[in-house]
C-alpha positions as a Markdown table, in Angstrom:
| # | Residue | x | y | z |
|---|---|---|---|---|
| 1 | Met | 107.0 | 111.2 | 27.1 |
| 2 | His | 105.9 | 107.6 | 27.0 |
| 3 | Ser | 108.0 | 104.9 | 28.5 |
| 4 | Leu | 109.8 | 102.7 | 25.9 |
| 5 | Pro | 108.2 | 99.3 | 25.5 |
| 6 | Glu | 110.9 | 96.8 | 26.7 |
| 7 | Val | 111.1 | 93.1 | 27.3 |
| 8 | Asp | 113.6 | 91.1 | 29.3 |
| 9 | Val | 115.5 | 88.4 | 27.5 |
| 10 | Thr | 114.1 | 85.7 | 29.8 |
| 11 | Ala | 110.6 | 86.5 | 28.5 |
| 12 | Val | 111.6 | 85.9 | 24.8 |
| 13 | Pro | 111.2 | 82.5 | 23.3 |
| 14 | Ile | 114.4 | 81.0 | 21.8 |
| 15 | Glu | 112.5 | 80.2 | 18.6 |
| 16 | Pro | 110.8 | 83.3 | 17.1 |
| 17 | Ser | 107.1 | 83.3 | 17.6 |
| 18 | Pro | 104.7 | 83.6 | 14.6 |
| 19 | Gly | 103.6 | 87.2 | 14.2 |
| 20 | Val | 106.9 | 88.5 | 15.6 |
| 21 | Thr | 109.7 | 90.0 | 13.6 |
| 22 | Leu | 113.1 | 90.0 | 15.3 |
| 23 | Leu | 115.0 | 93.1 | 14.0 |
| 24 | Asp | 118.7 | 93.3 | 14.6 |
| 25 | Val | 119.9 | 96.9 | 14.2 |
| 26 | Arg | 123.7 | 96.4 | 14.7 |
| 27 | Glu | 126.4 | 97.0 | 12.2 |
| 28 | Asp | 127.5 | 94.3 | 9.7 |
| 29 | Asp | 130.6 | 93.2 | 11.6 |
| 30 | Glu | 128.6 | 92.8 | 14.8 |
| 31 | Trp | 125.9 | 90.8 | 12.9 |
| 32 | Gln | 128.5 | 88.5 | 11.4 |
| 33 | Ala | 130.1 | 87.9 | 14.8 |
| 34 | Gly | 126.9 | 86.3 | 16.0 |
| 35 | His | 123.1 | 86.9 | 16.0 |
| 36 | Ile | 119.8 | 85.3 | 16.9 |
| 37 | Ala | 118.6 | 82.7 | 14.4 |
| 38 | Gly | 115.7 | 84.0 | 12.3 |
| 39 | Ala | 116.5 | 87.7 | 12.8 |
| 40 | Leu | 116.2 | 90.3 | 10.1 |
| 41 | His | 119.3 | 92.5 | 9.9 |
| 42 | Ile | 118.8 | 96.2 | 9.1 |
| 43 | Pro | 121.5 | 98.5 | 10.6 |
| 44 | Leu | 120.0 | 101.3 | 12.6 |
| 45 | Met | 120.7 | 104.1 | 10.1 |
| 46 | Gln | 118.9 | 102.1 | 7.4 |
| 47 | Val | 115.7 | 101.5 | 9.3 |
| 48 | Pro | 113.8 | 104.6 | 8.1 |
| 49 | Gln | 114.3 | 103.8 | 4.4 |
| 50 | Arg | 113.8 | 100.1 | 4.8 |
| 51 | Leu | 110.6 | 100.4 | 6.9 |
| 52 | Ala | 108.6 | 98.6 | 4.2 |
| 53 | Glu | 110.6 | 95.4 | 4.8 |
| 54 | Leu | 108.9 | 95.1 | 8.3 |
| 55 | Asp | 105.5 | 93.5 | 8.3 |
| 56 | Ala | 103.1 | 96.1 | 9.7 |
| 57 | Glu | 101.0 | 93.3 | 11.2 |
| 58 | His | 103.8 | 91.9 | 13.2 |
| 59 | Arg | 105.2 | 92.9 | 16.6 |
| 60 | Ile | 108.8 | 93.9 | 16.1 |
| 61 | Leu | 111.3 | 92.9 | 18.7 |
| 62 | Val | 114.4 | 95.1 | 18.3 |
| 63 | Val | 117.9 | 94.1 | 19.4 |
| 64 | Cys | 121.4 | 95.6 | 19.3 |
| 65 | Lys | 124.5 | 95.0 | 21.4 |
| 66 | Val | 123.4 | 96.4 | 24.8 |
| 67 | Gly | 120.0 | 98.2 | 24.1 |
| 68 | Gly | 120.9 | 101.8 | 23.1 |
| 69 | Arg | 120.5 | 101.6 | 19.3 |
| 70 | Ser | 117.6 | 99.2 | 19.6 |
| 71 | Ala | 115.9 | 101.7 | 21.9 |
| 72 | Gln | 116.3 | 104.4 | 19.3 |
| 73 | Ala | 114.9 | 102.1 | 16.6 |
| 74 | Thr | 112.0 | 101.1 | 18.9 |
| 75 | Gln | 111.1 | 104.7 | 19.5 |
| 76 | Phe | 111.2 | 105.5 | 15.8 |
| 77 | Leu | 109.1 | 102.4 | 14.9 |
| 78 | Cys | 106.5 | 103.2 | 17.6 |
| 79 | Ala | 106.3 | 106.8 | 16.3 |
| 80 | Gln | 105.5 | 105.2 | 12.9 |
| 81 | Gly | 102.6 | 103.3 | 14.4 |
| 82 | Arg | 104.4 | 100.0 | 14.6 |
| 83 | Asp | 104.1 | 97.6 | 17.6 |
| 84 | Ala | 107.8 | 97.6 | 18.5 |
| 85 | Val | 109.5 | 96.4 | 21.7 |
| 86 | Asn | 113.2 | 96.8 | 22.8 |
| 87 | Leu | 115.1 | 93.8 | 24.0 |
| 88 | Ala | 116.5 | 94.9 | 27.3 |
| 89 | Gly | 120.3 | 94.4 | 27.5 |
| 90 | Gly | 120.5 | 93.4 | 23.8 |
| 91 | Met | 122.8 | 90.7 | 22.6 |
| 92 | Val | 125.0 | 91.0 | 25.7 |
| 93 | Ala | 122.0 | 89.9 | 27.8 |
| 94 | Trp | 121.0 | 87.3 | 25.2 |
| 95 | Glu | 124.5 | 85.7 | 25.3 |
| 96 | Ala | 124.8 | 86.0 | 29.1 |
| 97 | Ala | 121.5 | 84.1 | 29.4 |
| 98 | Gly | 123.0 | 81.2 | 27.4 |
| 99 | Arg | 120.7 | 81.8 | 24.4 |
| 100 | Pro | 121.9 | 80.3 | 21.1 |
| 101 | Met | 123.5 | 82.5 | 18.4 |
| 102 | Val | 124.5 | 81.8 | 14.8 |
| 103 | Arg | 127.2 | 83.2 | 12.7 |
| 104 | Asp | 127.2 | 84.1 | 9.0 |
| 105 | Asp | 130.2 | 81.9 | 8.3 |
| 106 | Glu | 128.4 | 78.9 | 9.6 |
| 107 | Gly | 125.9 | 79.2 | 6.8 |
| 108 | Thr | 122.9 | 79.1 | 9.2 |
| 109 | Ala | 122.0 | 82.7 | 9.1 |
| 110 | Phe | 118.6 | 84.0 | 8.0 |
| 111 | Val | 118.8 | 85.8 | 4.7 |
| 112 | Ala | 116.3 | 88.6 | 4.2 |
């Protein structure tokens, strides 16, 4: 079994890089409570049927709350031939590192 590609939150730029899709696989209520600006929200169970929404040319940085669901999504995406990487520690690590988050009710969220 291959090891899961993973990146530490400190290695991720605060502003999404060109050529990188930030994919948040948490549930709707978690997303609304706070997410990374510019992220695309596709709950984990919807990823297989919504695969076409992810640019095949982009690296996909996958995030969830602590890293479990995003690890599943990363494994699935890699199996589909996508360049996917799991964000170690998920949103808990992102927030602990003092990284900015947005909320849907602030009107600053990315809309897919």
